[in-house]
VEXTIVEX-862613 format. One line per field, with one value per residue (C-alpha): residue in one letter; x, y, z. Coordinates in Angstrom, 3 decimals. Layout:
BEGIN
res = [a:...]
east = [X:...]
north = [Y:...]
up = [Z:...]
***
This chain:
BEGIN
res = [m:n:a:n:g:k:m:k:s:q:r:m:i:l:l:t:a:c:v:i:v:d:e:r:k:k:l:i:k:m:k:q:l:t:f:e:e:l:l:c:q:c:h:h:c:l:e:p:k:d:f:q:k:i:n:k:e:n:l:k:l:q:i:v:d:v:k:n:n:i:i:e:t:d:e:i:v:m:r:e:f:k:s:k:e:p:t:f:k:i:t:w:t:s:s:q:q:i:v:i:g:k:t:k:t:i:k:n:a:l:v:v:m:i:a:i:s:k:y:k:d:n:k:k:w:p:n:l:e:n]
east = [51.088:48.601:47.669:50.714:53.105:54.028:54.108:51.504:52.845:50.816:50.981:50.165:48.707:50.025:48.162:50.201:49.270:51.014:51.298:52.270:53.952:54.954:55.609:57.458:55.867:56.233:54.951:53.248:52.182:48.993:48.413:44.786:42.406:41.706:42.094:44.347:46.726:46.749:47.550:50.442:51.828:51.568:53.523:56.279:56.482:57.350:60.905:62.516:61.941:58.197:58.122:60.037:57.470:54.608:56.137:57.288:54.064:51.674:50.227:48.338:48.388:45.325:44.966:43.039:42.470:43.497:40.248:41.037:38.265:39.201:39.928:38.754:36.934:37.686:34.941:36.566:39.943:38.381:36.643:39.958:41.623:38.942:40.405:43.271:45.916:45.008:46.737:46.611:48.005:49.146:48.062:48.843:46.164:46.520:45.777:44.992:41.426:40.738:39.929:37.332:37.606:39.478:39.040:39.509:39.479:37.387:38.149:35.697:32.018:30.866:32.770:30.944:27.570:28.447:29.667:26.475:24.276:26.059:25.378:22.067:18.607:18.005:14.457:15.308:16.976:15.678:17.251:20.772:22.038:23.756]
north = [-46.490:-49.143:-52.293:-54.176:-51.556:-50.298:-46.632:-45.486:-43.176:-40.023:-37.673:-34.092:-32.498:-28.983:-26.674:-24.017:-20.484:-17.370:-14.243:-10.910:-8.372:-5.097:-6.730:-9.670:-13.081:-15.705:-19.270:-20.350:-23.771:-23.981:-26.723:-25.687:-23.657:-21.032:-17.289:-17.619:-19.946:-17.616:-14.659:-16.545:-17.601:-14.033:-12.766:-15.238:-13.637:-10.247:-8.965:-6.732:-3.663:-4.443:-4.451:-1.160:0.292:-0.910:0.750:3.940:4.671:3.136:0.640:-2.598:-5.600:-6.486:-9.570:-9.295:-11.529:-10.631:-8.686:-6.645:-8.271:-8.344:-11.795:-12.067:-15.385:-19.087:-19.424:-16.871:-18.610:-21.968:-20.400:-18.970:-22.378:-23.831:-21.753:-23.236:-20.823:-19.222:-15.864:-13.341:-9.839:-8.029:-4.418:-1.774:0.326:3.104:2.049:5.637:6.773:9.681:12.779:14.998:18.574:19.807:18.378:20.531:19.468:21.885:21.923:24.610:23.584:27.176:27.320:24.161:25.730:28.861:26.774:24.706:27.779:29.194:26.185:24.814:26.221:28.116:26.915:24.981:27.906:31.025:33.324:32.384:34.700:33.408]
up = [-21.773:-22.717:-20.750:-22.100:-20.772:-24.245:-25.125:-27.577:-30.208:-30.244:-33.140:-32.591:-35.673:-36.135:-38.455:-40.199:-41.140:-42.359:-40.212:-41.757:-39.482:-41.155:-44.552:-42.943:-43.469:-40.756:-40.678:-37.454:-36.236:-34.225:-31.659:-31.146:-33.248:-30.622:-30.523:-27.475:-29.338:-32.359:-30.131:-28.490:-31.869:-33.167:-30.166:-31.038:-34.506:-33.062:-33.042:-30.399:-32.594:-32.568:-28.765:-28.727:-31.125:-28.881:-25.813:-27.518:-29.394:-26.829:-29.313:-28.991:-31.279:-33.337:-35.514:-38.780:-41.793:-45.351:-45.789:-42.634:-40.590:-36.912:-35.485:-31.881:-31.364:-31.664:-34.284:-36.568:-36.196:-37.146:-40.139:-41.373:-41.148:-43.411:-46.239:-48.233:-46.990:-43.663:-43.461:-40.646:-40.364:-37.259:-37.219:-34.644:-32.995:-30.477:-26.933:-25.947:-26.091:-28.381:-26.347:-27.957:-26.797:-23.764:-20.303:-17.223:-13.611:-11.584:-7.882:-6.803:-6.692:-7.171:-10.443:-11.522:-10.786:-12.728:-15.662:-15.660:-15.514:-18.561:-20.748:-19.497:-19.868:-16.665:-15.866:-12.710:-10.890:-12.600:-9.993:-11.176:-13.849:-16.950]
***
């Protein structure tokens, strides 16, 4: 309200963009040009089958532009909105880390020492046999 007791009409400017999720195009309206707002709007574009896919395949959502550059900061979001038709894509990435080789849990310290002596140069403890 202003000093006269009258309501000021406030217009909220909503900026629109296109989000592509698995070949489906959705129009979003952004209240703020922030990465957080973009992420929230992208979540609203998801369907129940997308959430099932995330849980079943242990995936995480990643937002990229049309050139497949990852969007992760407010500055990048603002730069995209400077283009005539801001378009974002949702891609899925594995949330599991890639394990290289086999991992074993060794409970016996002596076994650890024997394993180390097999693979390391034996200059520190020359009396241990390989």
